[in-house]
C-alpha positions in Angstrom: 78.5 34.0 8.6 77.0 31.0 10.2 73.5 30.2 9.2 71.3 28.7 11.9 68.4 26.6 10.5 65.2 27.1 12.4 62.0 25.2 12.1 59.0 27.3 11.4 56.1 26.6 13.6 52.9 26.0 11.6 50.2 28.6 12.0 47.6 26.1 13.2 49.9 25.0 16.1 50.0 28.6 17.3 46.2 28.7 17.6 44.7 28.2 21.0 42.3 25.3 20.5 41.2 24.9 24.0 38.2 27.5 23.9 37.2 26.0 20.5 37.1 22.5 21.9 35.3 23.6 25.0 32.6 25.4 22.9 32.0 22.3 20.8 31.6 20.2 23.9 29.2 22.7 25.4 27.1 22.7 22.3 27.0 18.8 22.1 26.0 18.7 25.8 23.2 21.3 25.1 22.0 19.2 22.2 22.0 16.0 24.2 20.2 17.7 27.1 17.5 19.1 24.8 17.1 15.9 22.7 13.8 14.9 24.3 12.4 18.4 23.6 13.7 18.5 20.1 12.3 15.0 19.4 8.9 16.1 20.9 8.8 19.2 18.7 9.6 17.1 15.6 6.8 14.7 16.4 4.3 17.5 17.0 5.5 19.2 13.8 4.8 16.0 11.8 1.5 15.5 13.6 0.5 19.1 12.7 1.4 18.5 9.0 -0.8 15.4 9.0 -3.7 17.3 10.7 -3.5 20.2 8.3 -3.4 17.8 5.3 -6.4 15.8 6.6 -8.3 19.1 7.0 -7.4 20.2 3.5 -8.4 16.9 1.9 -11.5 16.0 4.0 -13.2 19.3 5.1 -15.7 20.4 2.5 -16.0 24.0 3.6 -13.0 25.8 2.1 -13.2 28.8 4.5 -13.3 26.6 7.6 -10.5 24.5 6.1 -8.2 27.5 5.6 -9.1 28.9 9.0 -8.4 25.7 10.8 -5.1 25.2 9.1 -4.0 28.7 9.9 -4.9 28.4 13.6 -3.2 25.1 14.0 -0.1 26.2 12.2 0.0 29.4 14.2 -0.4 27.7 17.6 2.5 25.3 16.6 4.7 28.2 15.8 4.0 29.7 19.2 5.1 26.5 20.8 8.5 27.0 19.3 8.9 30.6 20.5 10.6 31.2 23.9 8.2 33.5 25.8 6.7 33.7 29.3 3.2 32.5 28.7 4.0 29.5 26.6 1.5 27.4 28.5 -1.3 29.3 26.7 0.0 28.1 23.3 0.1 24.5 24.7 -3.4 24.8 26.0 -4.7 26.1 22.6 -2.8 23.4 20.7 -4.0 20.5 22.9 -7.6 21.8 22.7 -7.4 22.0 18.9 -5.9 18.5 18.7 -8.8 17.1 20.8 -11.3 18.8 18.5 -9.5 17.3 15.5 -9.5 13.8 16.9 -13.2 14.1 17.5 -13.9 15.4 14.0 -11.5 13.0 12.2 -12.6 10.0 14.2 -16.2 10.6 13.2 -15.4 10.3 9.5 -16.8 6.8 8.8 -16.4 4.5 5.8 -19.5 3.8 3.9 -20.8 1.4 1.2 -23.5 3.9 0.2 -21.9 6.3 -2.3 -22.2 6.9 -6.0 -19.6 4.4 -7.2 -17.9 4.0 -10.5 -19.7 1.2 -12.3 -16.7 -1.2 -12.2 -16.7 -1.1 -8.4 -20.4 -0.6 -7.8 -21.2 -4.1 -6.6 -19.8 -5.8 -3.5 -18.8 -9.5 -3.6 -19.6 -11.8 -0.7 -19.5 -15.5 0.0 -21.7 -18.2 1.7 -20.0 -21.2 3.3 -21.3 -24.7 3.5 -18.5 -26.8 5.1 -15.8 -27.1 2.4 -18.0 -25.5 -0.3 -17.7 -21.8 -0.7 -20.0 -19.9 -3.0 -18.7 -16.5 -4.1 -21.4 -14.1 -5.2 -20.9 -11.2 -7.7 -17.7 -12.3 -9.3 -16.9 -9.5 -11.8 -16.2 -10.3 -15.4 -15.8 -7.1 -17.5 -15.9 -7.5 -21.3 -13.5 -4.7 -22.5 -13.8 -3.1 -25.9 -11.3 -0.4 -24.8 -10.1 0.6 -21.3 -13.0 3.1 -21.0 -15.6 1.3 -23.1 -16.7 -1.9 -21.4 -19.7 -4.0 -20.2 -19.8 -5.2 -16.6 -21.4 -8.6 -15.7 -21.3 -10.7 -12.7 -21.7 -14.4 -11.9 -21.7 -16.7 -8.9 -19.3 -19.7 -8.5 -18.9 -22.5 -6.0 -15.4 -23.5 -5.0 -14.4 -26.7 -3.2 -11.8 -25.7 -0.6 -10.3 -29.2 -0.7 -9.6 -28.7 -4.4 -7.5 -25.5 -3.9 -4.4 -26.3 -5.9 -2.3 -23.2 -5.6 -1.9 -19.4 -5.2 -0.5 -17.2 -7.9 1.2 -13.8 -7.1 0.6 -11.3 -9.8 2.7 -8.1 -10.2 1.8 -5.5 -12.8 4.3 -2.7 -13.6 3.4 0.5 -15.5 5.8 3.2 -14.0 9.2 1.6 -13.7 10.6 -1.3 -11.6 10.0 0.2 -8.2 6.2 0.3 -8.1 3.8 -2.5 -9.0 0.1 -3.3 -8.5 0.0 -6.8 -6.8 -2.8 -9.2 -6.2 -3.4 -12.9 -5.8 -5.3 -15.5 -7.9 -6.4 -18.8 -6.5 -6.4 -21.9 -8.6 -8.4 -25.1 -8.1 -7.9 -28.6 -9.4 -11.2 -28.5 -11.3 -9.8 -25.8 -13.6 -11.5 -22.9 -11.7 -9.7 -19.7 -10.9 -10.5 -16.7 -8.7 -8.5 -13.4 -8.8 -8.8 -11.0 -5.9 -7.2 -7.5 -6.1 -7.3 -5.2 -3.1 -7.8 -1.6 -4.2 -9.3 1.8 -3.4 -13.0 2.0 -4.2 -13.6 5.1 -6.3 -16.6 7.3 -6.6 -17.8 8.7 -9.9 -15.5 11.5 -11.0 -12.8 10.4 -8.5 -9.3 9.2 -9.4 -6.7 7.4 -7.4 -4.4 9.6 -5.4 -1.4 8.4 -3.3 -1.5 11.4 -1.1 -5.2 11.5 -0.5 -5.1 7.8 0.3 -3.5 8.6 3.7 -6.6 10.6 4.8 -9.7 8.4 4.6 -10.3 9.4 1.0 -11.5 6.0 -0.4 -13.0 2.9 0.9 -11.2 -0.4 0.9 -12.5 -2.7 -1.9 -11.8 -6.3 -2.7 -12.1 -6.7 -6.5 -13.2 -10.3 -6.9 -13.1 -11.1 -10.5 -12.5 -13.5 -13.4 -8.9 -13.7 -14.5 -10.0 -12.6 -18.0 -11.1 -9.4 -16.3 -8.5 -8.6 -13.7 -5.4 -9.9 -15.5 -6.7 -9.5 -19.1 -7.2 -5.8 -18.8 -3.6 -5.4 -17.9 -2.0 -7.7 -20.5 -4.3 -6.9 -23.5 -6.2 -3.7 -23.0 -4.3 -0.9 -21.2 -1.9 0.8 -23.6 -1.4 4.2 -22.2 0.8 3.5 -20.3 1.1 -0.3 -21.1 1.4 -2.7 -18.2 3.9 -5.5 -17.9 2.4 -8.4 -15.9 4.2 -11.2 -14.2 2.6 -14.2 -12.5 4.6 -16.3 -9.9 3.4 -19.5 -8.2 3.5 -19.4 -4.4 5.2 -22.3 -2.7 3.2 -23.2 0.4 1.5 -26.1 2.1 -2.2 -26.6 1.1 -3.3 -26.0 4.6 -1.6 -22.6 4.6 -3.1 -21.8 1.3 -6.6 -22.7 2.6 -6.2 -20.4 5.6 -5.2 -17.5 3.3 -8.1 -18.1 1.0 -10.6 -18.3 3.9 -9.2 -15.1 5.4 -9.9 -13.4 2.1 -13.4 -14.8 2.1 -14.0 -13.7 5.7 -12.7 -10.2 4.8 -15.1 -10.0 1.9 -18.1 -10.6 4.2 -16.7 -8.3 6.8 -16.4 -5.4 4.4 -19.9 -5.9 3.2 -21.2 -5.3 6.7 -18.5 -3.0 8.1 -16.7 -1.0 5.4 -13.2 0.3 6.1 -11.0 2.9 4.5 -8.2 2.2 2.1 -4.8 3.5 3.3 -1.8 4.2 1.0 0.6 2.8 3.6 -1.2 0.3 5.9 -4.0 -1.1 3.7 -2.8 -0.9 0.1 -2.7 -3.7 -2.5 0.5 -5.3 -1.1 0.4 -4.7 2.6 -3.2 -6.1 2.6 -1.9 -9.3 1.1 0.7 -9.5 3.8 -2.0 -8.8 6.4 -4.0 -11.7 5.1 -1.1 -14.1 5.3 -0.7 -13.5 9.0 -3.2 -16.3 9.7 -0.3 -18.7 9.1 2.5 -19.4 11.6 5.0 -19.4 8.8 4.3 -15.8 7.7 7.2 -13.8 6.5 8.6 -10.8 8.4 7.6 -7.3 7.2 10.2 -5.7 5.0 10.7 -2.5 3.0 10.3 -4.6 -0.2 6.7 -5.1 0.8 6.2 -1.3 1.0 8.1 -0.8 -2.3 5.9 -3.2 -4.1 8.0 -3.5 -7.3 10.4 -5.6 -5.2 7.9 -7.8 -3.4 8.3 -10.7 -5.9 12.1 -10.7 -5.3 11.5 -10.6 -1.6 9.2 -13.7 -1.9 11.9 -15.4 -4.0 14.6 -14.6 -1.4 12.4 -16.1 1.4 11.8 -19.3 -0.6 8.1 -18.6 -1.1 8.0 -19.0 -4.9 8.3 -22.1 -7.0 11.6 -21.4 -8.7 12.2 -24.5 -10.9 15.9 -24.1 -10.1 16.1 -20.7 -11.8 17.7 -17.4 -10.7 15.2 -14.6 -10.0 16.0 -12.9 -13.3 15.4 -16.1 -15.2 12.2 -16.8 -13.2 11.0 -13.2 -13.9 11.5 -13.7 -17.6 9.7 -17.1 -17.5 6.8 -15.5 -15.5 6.2 -12.6 -18.0 2.6 -13.0 -19.2 2.2 -10.4 -22.0 3.9 -12.3 -24.8 1.7 -15.3 -24.1 -1.6 -13.5 -24.7 -1.2 -10.0 -26.1 -1.8 -11.0 -29.7 -4.8 -13.2 -28.8 -8.4 -12.5 -27.8 -9.4 -12.7 -24.2 -11.5 -15.8 -24.4 -12.5 -18.8 -22.3 -9.0 -20.2 -22.8 -7.3 -17.2 -21.2 -6.5 -18.8 -17.8 -5.0 -21.9 -19.5 -3.0 -19.7 -21.9 -1.3 -17.6 -19.2 -0.2 -20.8 -17.4 1.8 -22.1 -20.3 5.0 -21.2 -18.4 6.1 -24.6 -17.1 
């Protein structure tokens, strides 16, 4: 008997793929045709979430808050449903949005609240040509983090003696997030630290989420380095903070413009308070905003938003004095805690933390 070898046709080759391919193409076409609508619904959905959260955090009346959130959410759901009288849902949603804009837009920042005692006094400055007198410079004497005495003093700074700007980054919850601020150094051995923070009322604590919704006022903490840096290197232990101080590399004229911009902002906030914002007006983005007075400002980058990496971003953009070191070596050299943690916070504190060259 003669055997004839035949080639078996694979199962998948017997399948008629044409309808399947056609169906995919039709679906892709439908998605592309509806992309503007889908994008619009996504934007409206995100806007609805923001509206609901703002109502939840900012409306004092709990009943009205729940009712408003329910109505807005329901009207958004009706926007998604295919039915004949959809224009009614659009009308209701637009009307509610207009009411929300009116309500939310009328929430104004204020300097007249019952503030926590460490942020109860506003700093401001008077200018006389190159001489700038800063009033109400804070200098807290800490016994513990919660037990302290607040005092203030005035100091006159000669703008022509501005010798440098220091970038301080304080870490307490891993390497991704840091609190950042600047300290200005003058050739006559004067220093002024300025930290941009949320101004908290009595009984209020900082909240990242609430910070998106006009929860706290913007506050420039103008302080002695023994206060603003010392509390982080020597006082706070739960959790402990690791503090790094880098020297900014810039022309003196650029440094002067940044310092003056801080001074102008101090006076502006005294007369026209603004809200802190977790994204657009936080400790690091506000520093970046203040540097925009210079033509040589650096482009915005995700490492400014994720503040734990801002120092590295400055290094990569040649804005730090590096002394020929790699970033890791410079970071180790800039670590302040070992220089001061076993010593008292005294009049020599600013000199002691600069023992890094």
